[in-house]
N, C-alpha and C positions, 0 to 999 in steps of 0.2 A: 526482427526485432519490432514490437508495436511501438514502442516508445523507446527513444535511443537519444539522449543528451550527455555533454559533456560536465553536466553538473548534479549534485546531490538531487534525488526525486523522495517525496513525500508519498507512501503508499497508505491508504486506508481501508482498512476491512470493516466487514459488517457488524462488529461488536459494540458496546455502549462505548464508544470512543468520547472522551471528554473536550468540548471546545478548546480549552485552555492548553491541552496537550497539542492537537491538531495545530492550533496558532503556533506554537513552541517551536514544532515540527518544521510549518511552513517559512516561519524565521529563517531557518537553515537551509532549505530545501525547498524552492518556491514551486517547482512544477508538483501538482499535484494529480495523482492516479487512483482511481478507485478500484478496488478488487468487489464486483457486484454489487450487494448490498449496501457498500461503504459510499456508494453513490448518493443514496438516499441521507445517512448521515453527514455527507459533506454539506449538501443542498440544504439541509435542516440549518447548517451554521452559517449558511450565505457563501459558500466556497463551490466552485463548479469544477468538477475535476477536468484535466485535460484530457484524458481517457478514462473508458469505464472497460474492465476486463473481467470476464468470467462466464460462466453457463446462463447467467441472468435469469436464474430461479428466486433470486431475493431481491433483486432491484424491482422497484415499481415502475408501471408504467408513467405515473406521474413524473418520476425522476426522470425517466428515458427521452420523456417529451421535452425537458428542461437542456439535455445535451444534444448536440448535433451528431446525427446519425452517423457521419465519418468518423467520429470518436467513440463509438461503442463497437466494441470487441467481443464479439460473442466467440466462445471453445465451448464445444457441446460435450467434450470428454469428461466422463465421471470418476478416473482414477486418481484424481487428485482435487485438494481444496480449491476455492475460488483466489485465495491468496496466493497459494502454490503457482497456479497459472498465469497470475499477474507476475509475481517476480520473475517467472520464465520468460516472459514478453518484456521485461524492461532490461534496457541496455544504460547503467549508469555507473557513476564511479562507487556510488553512497545511495543506499535504499534505505531511509527511515519509515520502517514499517509501525503503522498504529493499528493492535489488534487488542482486543479485552479477553477473548477465549484463552488465556493463558496456558490452561492447562493442555487443550489441543496444541497449540504453538509451541511449548516447551516439549511435547512428545515429539513433534515434527521437527525440532530442530535439527537434528543430524541429518534429516531429509533437505530441510531449506538451506542447509550451507553447501549442500553439493550443488547448487543452482549455479549457473555460469556467473551471475550477477554478485552472488555471494563469495565467490571462490577469490574474488579480485578485494573486496572490502564491501562490508554492509553490517547494518545493525537492526536487530529487530527490537523493536521497544514494547516491552510489556508490560502491563498493569499499571499504567500510567509513568511510564518512562522511565521503569526502573533499571533497564538496560542501557537507556540513553547515555548515563554518566560512564560506561565503558568505551564509548567509541569518541571523548570529548579530546583527550589528549591526543590521542593518535589522528585525528581529522582537524585539529584546531578549532573544534565547536567548545562555544562557552554557553 
C-alpha cells in the first residue's frame, strides 16, 4: 500500500471539485490523497496532498514541484483510471472520494466496490456529496 492509515482518508479526483465539498470531507478525513490531476485542484484551494497517485498524465509540473518527490507515486499502467489506481493504493477504514465525473464513476461503481478498501467500507461522494449522506449513520459522520 502506498497510503496506509487507521483513519478515514479523503481522495480528490481531477474533476471540478468544489472547495466547500473538499473542506467538508477533510473535516471527517484529514489525510488528503490526490488522484493525478486532483493534486492541482487541491493545491488551488490551499491544500497539499500527502500523496499523489496516478499515471501523471493530468497533474501539472507546477503541482509536482510543490509536492515532495517521496509523496509522488507514478503508476504507469493504462488499464484503469487514476481514481481506481489511487483506491487500490490506499488502505483505510473509509475513503471519502471526491470526483465530479459522475457518469464515469457511476458506471465504474461495481468495479470500484471490488477494491480491497471498498470491501471493508467506503463511500464515493459524487456530484457535490450526494452519496455522502449514505455513510453518515453507519460511520457516525455528521
